[in-house]
Rosetta silent file (secondary structure, phi, psi, omega in degrees, C-alpha in Angstrom):
SEQUENCE: KLAVLPVPSVTKMAATPLAAVQADWENREFVETVATGIKRIVEFLNNFESTTRYRMAVLNEKITSLERSLDFIEAKVNKSNEAN
SCORE:     score description
SCORE:     0.000 S_00000001
   1 L     0.000  139.313  178.688  -60.561   31.783   42.712 S_00000001
   2 L   -90.293  132.358  177.807  -59.337   28.258   43.305 S_00000001
   3 L   -95.763  145.454  174.900  -59.109   25.900   40.416 S_00000001
   4 L   -81.216  122.718 -174.853  -59.719   22.223   40.720 S_00000001
   5 L  -104.561  137.744  179.286  -56.480   20.532   39.778 S_00000001
   6 L   -74.148  137.235 -179.794  -56.259   17.039   38.373 S_00000001
   7 L   -83.563  125.444  179.074  -54.200   14.675   40.479 S_00000001
   8 L   -60.143  140.315  178.507  -51.442   13.042   38.409 S_00000001
   9 L   -81.949  120.484  179.650  -51.801    9.341   38.094 S_00000001
  10 L  -124.013   11.907 -178.666  -48.920    7.603   39.743 S_00000001
  11 L   -71.384  -29.779  179.953  -50.670    4.292   40.411 S_00000001
  12 L   -88.280  137.605  175.954  -49.103    2.629   37.347 S_00000001
  13 L   -73.186  135.936 -179.650  -45.498    1.732   37.471 S_00000001
  14 L   -67.636  134.311 -176.131  -43.424    3.436   34.863 S_00000001
  15 L   -79.933  -26.670 -178.733  -42.259    1.080   32.145 S_00000001
  16 L  -134.357  158.932  179.297  -39.126    3.092   31.340 S_00000001
  17 H   -57.789  -35.972  178.532  -36.880    5.419   33.210 S_00000001
  18 H   -62.162  -41.480  177.357  -38.069    8.283   31.005 S_00000001
  19 H   -63.476  -40.106  176.978  -41.664    7.583   32.021 S_00000001
  20 H   -62.776  -41.134  176.966  -40.611    7.526   35.672 S_00000001
  21 H   -63.981  -41.785  178.211  -38.935   10.880   35.285 S_00000001
  22 H   -61.349  -44.004 -179.768  -42.004   12.242   33.573 S_00000001
  23 H   -64.712  -42.325  178.064  -44.297   10.950   36.323 S_00000001
  24 H   -63.224  -40.337  178.164  -41.991   12.396   38.966 S_00000001
  25 H   -62.296  -43.658 -179.506  -41.962   15.771   37.160 S_00000001
  26 H   -63.870  -40.460  176.747  -45.788   15.755   37.058 S_00000001
  27 H   -61.876  -47.849  179.431  -45.955   14.999   40.764 S_00000001
  28 H   -62.223  -38.361  176.676  -43.546   17.783   41.604 S_00000001
  29 H   -65.288  -40.052  178.205  -45.531   20.247   39.460 S_00000001
  30 H   -63.085  -47.065  179.017  -48.697   19.219   41.211 S_00000001
  31 H   -61.628  -38.111  179.138  -47.138   19.625   44.656 S_00000001
  32 H   -66.687  -42.602  178.593  -45.733   23.060   43.655 S_00000001
  33 H   -59.750  -46.522  178.781  -49.145   24.137   42.361 S_00000001
  34 H   -62.488  -47.154 -179.668  -50.816   23.069   45.606 S_00000001
  35 H   -61.304  -42.429  178.290  -48.089   24.788   47.744 S_00000001
  36 H   -60.991  -44.027 -179.450  -48.447   27.962   45.706 S_00000001
  37 H   -63.079  -43.339  179.742  -52.209   27.952   46.214 S_00000001
  38 H   -64.142  -37.906 -179.622  -51.791   27.446   49.947 S_00000001
  39 H   -66.792  -39.160  176.349  -49.287   30.321   50.125 S_00000001
  40 H   -62.225  -46.052  179.414  -51.779   32.645   48.324 S_00000001
  41 H   -58.822  -46.207 -179.281  -54.537   31.656   50.756 S_00000001
  42 H   -63.690  -39.395  176.922  -52.289   32.345   53.771 S_00000001
  43 H   -60.028  -45.065  178.959  -51.207   35.702   52.321 S_00000001
  44 H   -58.929  -47.553 -177.302  -54.848   36.609   51.836 S_00000001
  45 H   -66.993  -36.554  176.074  -55.816   35.556   55.320 S_00000001
  46 H   -68.826  -40.676  176.868  -52.887   37.494   56.938 S_00000001
  47 H   -62.107  -46.466  178.949  -53.802   40.587   54.938 S_00000001
  48 H   -60.451  -42.281 -178.373  -57.457   40.202   55.905 S_00000001
  49 H   -65.015  -42.335  178.774  -56.622   39.761   59.547 S_00000001
  50 H   -62.441  -46.750  177.159  -54.371   42.832   59.547 S_00000001
  51 H   -61.453  -46.605  179.192  -56.902   44.997   57.804 S_00000001
  52 H   -62.334  -40.131  178.494  -59.701   43.799   60.002 S_00000001
  53 H   -61.771  -41.974  179.952  -57.694   44.345   63.197 S_00000001
  54 H   -65.525  -47.136 -179.354  -56.986   47.963   62.066 S_00000001
  55 H   -61.895  -38.157  179.194  -60.638   48.624   61.227 S_00000001
  56 H   -66.440  -38.562 -178.842  -61.774   47.161   64.529 S_00000001
  57 H   -66.220  -42.692  176.375  -59.328   49.413   66.412 S_00000001
  58 H   -61.645  -44.522  176.966  -60.676   52.509   64.586 S_00000001
  59 H   -63.300  -36.130  179.393  -64.269   51.433   65.332 S_00000001
  60 H   -63.718  -41.202  178.856  -63.314   50.866   68.998 S_00000001
  61 H   -61.724  -46.569  179.472  -61.966   54.425   69.160 S_00000001
  62 H   -61.182  -43.903 -179.501  -65.191   55.822   67.677 S_00000001
  63 H   -63.655  -44.894  179.151  -67.311   53.811   70.140 S_00000001
  64 H   -60.434  -39.711  177.473  -65.260   54.967   73.084 S_00000001
  65 H   -66.507  -39.188  176.587  -65.646   58.566   72.024 S_00000001
  66 H   -64.168  -38.982  179.125  -69.385   58.162   71.636 S_00000001
  67 H   -66.059  -38.412  178.426  -69.621   56.585   75.106 S_00000001
  68 H   -66.357  -45.593  174.674  -67.743   59.514   76.629 S_00000001
  69 H   -54.811  -45.848 -179.189  -70.054   61.955   74.841 S_00000001
  70 H   -63.301  -44.250  177.853  -73.095   60.050   76.073 S_00000001
  71 H   -58.650  -44.122  179.873  -71.745   60.025   79.658 S_00000001
  72 H   -61.680  -48.347  179.721  -71.223   63.788   79.453 S_00000001
  73 H   -63.601  -38.995  178.403  -74.726   64.400   78.080 S_00000001
  74 H   -62.507  -45.168  178.675  -76.286   62.112   80.725 S_00000001
  75 H   -59.749  -41.379  179.574  -74.435   64.016   83.434 S_00000001
  76 H   -68.055  -38.292  179.637  -75.723   67.328   82.129 S_00000001
  77 H   -64.744  -46.995  179.727  -79.293   66.052   81.907 S_00000001
  78 H   -60.538  -41.904 -178.049  -79.098   64.644   85.437 S_00000001
  79 H   -67.015  -38.720  178.490  -77.655   67.890   86.762 S_00000001
  80 H   -64.647  -40.640 -179.995  -80.434   69.823   84.983 S_00000001
  81 H   -66.628  -39.369 -178.988  -83.103   67.546   86.424 S_00000001
  82 H   -68.003  -33.238  179.355  -81.669   67.947   89.907 S_00000001
  83 H   -70.150  -26.102  179.031  -81.727   71.769   89.635 S_00000001
  84 L   -84.684    0.000    0.000  -85.467   71.734   88.920 S_00000001
């Protein structure tokens, strides 16, 4: 689940160097949090794509097998109808 993150306020100029360092640290933490969230989303999507691709390949094999069986049965039925 994604959490809504507060954006650090950087609109005010820091009155002291310590405040500037603190504001910079907050900004870097925010950027790192966003980057980590994006990495997690990308990892999920890559895993989902890989899993889905595998499942689709398995499903495709099953459908191909069923189509072959259906063709065989149709041929037998047609041959039987022709014999009568």
